[in-house]
N, C-alpha and C positions, 0 to 999 in steps of 0.2 A: 442610269440603273438612277434612282433612287436611295439614297446611302444608309440604309435599314429594310429589309426585309423576315416577314415570321410561315414562315414552312408548315402548313396543318400535315400532322403525322401520329399514327397509330401508337400506343403507348409499346409497343412490342420490340423486342430488341434486333429481329431485322425488318420490320417500320425505319422503325430510330436509326438503323447500320445503312437504309436504302437512304434516306433522307439527310443523312447524314456525309452522302456519296455527291447529292445534289449540291449539301450547306455547300461541302466542299469548292468542287467542281466552281459555282457562281461567284463566291472568294478568291478563286484563284483567276479564273477572264473577269472579273468587273475588281481591280486591288480599292479598300476604300467601300466596300458595302464587307456593311456585319448581318450575317445570319441567325434567326435562333430560330430552334425549334419546339413548338408549342403540343407536345404533346396530349390529343385526345385518343377518351376513350368511345369504342363502339361500342353497337348492339351485340355484334357478334365477340366482341375482346370480353363481353360481361356475363356472355351465356356459355359458359361452357360445360357444361351437366348434361347438355341434350346434342344430343349430331345436329349437326348443320341440315341434316336428311330432315329434320321433324319441328326446325326453329321457321322453313317458311321466308318469304319475302324478298328485296330486291334490295339489294345494298347497306346488307347487312354491316360489312367493314368501312360505308365509308360515307355515312345518310350523317352523321354528327359532324363529321370533315367537311363535309360541303355545305355542312348547315354554316357552321363558321365563317366560312368565306365568300355566303351571301349575306354572311355580317359584318362581314369589314375586317374583322377577330385575327384572319391573315390573310395573308396578297396570294398565297398561291399552297400544294394540295402536290402532297406524294404518293402516288398505288399504286399498286401492285395492280397491270390490268386482268387480271384476271376476277379482280374485284369490283369491278368499277359495269355496273348496267347501261346496256345499254342504251339507254335512253335519259338523257345528263338534265338537270331542272336548268328548264328558263333561267338562259343567264351566266353558264355553267358551260364551259367546252375544254373538254382535253387538248391545249395547241401545241406544248412540246411530247415528242414521245423520245428517250435516247434508247442507244445501242443497244438488244436482244441481248439477254444474258440465255442459258441455252437452257430452249424450252420442255429439254424433253423432262418425265418424272423419272427416277432417279427408286435403284434399288436395293432396300439396304438388311443386312441382314450381318450375322456372329457367323454362322454354322455354314450358308447352304453360297454355292458359285450364280444363280437363275433362279427366277419361277419356275425352270421348269428341272429343277435341282431339288424342289423341295419335293416332302413327303405327303404319302398322300395325310389327311385330314392337318400338313402345318396350321400354324395360327398365323396372317398378315391381317396388318389393321392397319389402315386408313380410313381418316376425311370424309373422303369424294365418293358418290355413287358412278360418276364417271369413271376414278379405276376400278370400287368394284365391279363394276360391265367388263369390262375388261379381260379383268385378273377371274372372271367368271367364265366368263368366255371360254378363254382359254385353258383353265383348271378348274371344271368343276365342281373338284375335291375335295379343292381350297377348303379350312378357313377362315372366310371374312368378319375381320371384328371392326366397331367402328372405333375411332383412333379423334383424340383429339389434342388443344395444348398447344405448348411452342412447341420448335424442337428438343427443346434440350429436353422435355420432358417423354415428348416420344424418347427419345435418344437411348436416355434413360430406359424406358419397357422395355424397347431391346435389350440393352445391354443385359438387366437382370431379367433374360428370360422370359417374361410376359408374352411377348410375340416371337416365331422362330421370323419373322419377317417383316417389316414397315416399305411403303410409300411414300415420299415425300418428294415435292417440286426440284430438280437438280440447284432452282437458279439458286435460292435461299441458302441450299446447302452454303453453292460456291459464295456468297455474297456474305456471308460469313465467316466467306475460310476453312469450312465444314470436306469439304472437298473426299475427304482420305477419305471421310465415312461411307463414302457411294462403293457401294458392290462394282456396280453397273446401271446403266441407265437406260431407260426403254425405250429407244427410240421407234419413231414408226418402221413400216409398218406393227412394227408392235402392240407402241398400244401410244394410241393417238392424246392429244395431251388437251389442257383447256385452252380456250377460245382467252388469248393473248397471254399467256403464259410463257412468267421467264421476261417480258416485261414493264418497264415502268411506264406510267404514266404521269406529269406534270399540268394539272387542273387549275382554270383560271377566271378571273373572272372577263366577261365576254367583253367588257367594256376598257379592260386597261392594255390598251394596245403596246406602252412603256417595258414592260414589261414582257412582253410576249414578246417584243422583240429585242431586248434585251439576253431570252434567253432561248437564238436562236443556236446557237453558240450548241447546247442542246441536243438539238430536232436533228433521227438520226431515218432519211425519209426512204428508206429501203424496210427500214422497220415498221413506219408505220403504214408505211403503204401492204408488207403482209398481213399487220394488227385490224387495218383496214376494214379488210375478204372475209380471216377470222368474225370479226364481229358483226356485217352483216348479216354471214352465214348465221351465226346465232340471232343474232335479230327477228329476219322470217321464221324462225323456230321457236324463241321465248313464249310461252304463256304465263303464267298468273304468278309463275315460284321457275328455278333451274331442274334441268330435268338431266338423265346421262349423256351430256354431249359432248362431241370433241374436236376438234376443226388445228388443221397447222398449215400453214401459207411459207409459202417460199419461194425468192425471186434470184431471177442467176436473167442477167441483162436488162429486155425490156417487158419479158414474160413472165407472169406467175401462177405459181402451183399450187392450188385450193385441194386439200384433201379430208374432209369432215364425218361426220358419225353419228348415230340416233343407236341410243341402245337401249335393252329392256335389261332395270334394273337387274333380274338374276343371268342376266348376259346369253339368253338363247334365243334373242333375237338382237340381231347386227348388222345393224344395213350401212353399208362405208362405199364413197364410190370420193377420185380424182376430177379436178375441170383446172384445165385452163384457162386464159386471158391475161391481150395485154397488161400495163400496171396499173391505165389510168382508170382499165377497167374492177377495178376494187370492187365498189358496192354492190356491183352487177354480180359477179363470179361471184358473192357471197350468198346472195338475192338465188341467182340459177342454179350455185351450189345441192343449196335447201331443198331444195326446187322440188329438185331430182329428186332426193332422198325422202319426202312428204310424199309423191306418186311410186315410190315401190315400198310404199308397208309402213312406210315411218311415222304416220300420221296416226295410223290407229296405235302404233309401240307411244303417241305422246300421248293422244286418246288418254291410253289406259294407266301411264302414269302420275298423270292428272287427273284423275278419277280419283286415282289409290292416297292424292292429297301430299307424295312424296316429294321433295325437292332438291339439292344439293350441286357442287359442282368435284 
């Protein structure tokens, strides 16, 4: 390993916390290596007054970091895998996937213990069309409102009574030491998470074999296989923007199980199924399950979403 490394990261508290976790482990595994965090502001970080569903495009939280990686300004990048597009720039790859945190969404409320306990008309905040659609399918009587900003901002709005409940990724709360704020985790089948949720991806230049070898100690094959199946599912479904799609893969021995979801934004149409395969067939499993859902009515749902110009995950 070289004696100094630069990690490209978003400047948000969660992103810096995740990148610091990687930094600390590199320095523990390779004494003498000095690791520096290079904080980069992305388009997704700059646009806070518009719902993600209206911004559109791919790579809102990674493009500027990837540009720095390609330019040699940083040596590696640490991303939340759910933010990473399924198609990467030529010359880059996600070579290391550490062990996954909880992939599930978290329900947070000061007054109510579950989604079922919310009264009719209760206001729930979320920044994700995927969460919105599944919530609406469960509880069409709720008022679901867009919620942007960092985790502190979202928690403050909850505490101030702006929302009766909010839904956040459980992994981020765990990584920030805020797990005590979680009222309950929304485990499947109640709600399917985003593709890659809870997993980190370490992106490298393809020609940097030395760094890839030096980072292998952080790679978690079971997580990488599960995330590969989920991303293959998304790749087959993805058009010009993100849509209400969810997936969750688990590995038990050599058997990989994948559950996938396509939903309309209003939650009135929701198609879900589960398939299994051997671990070595992750990409095929994801693609085949996507094809199954498309043939069962998913294509019509996605076409309607794309025609409406919606996006968001």
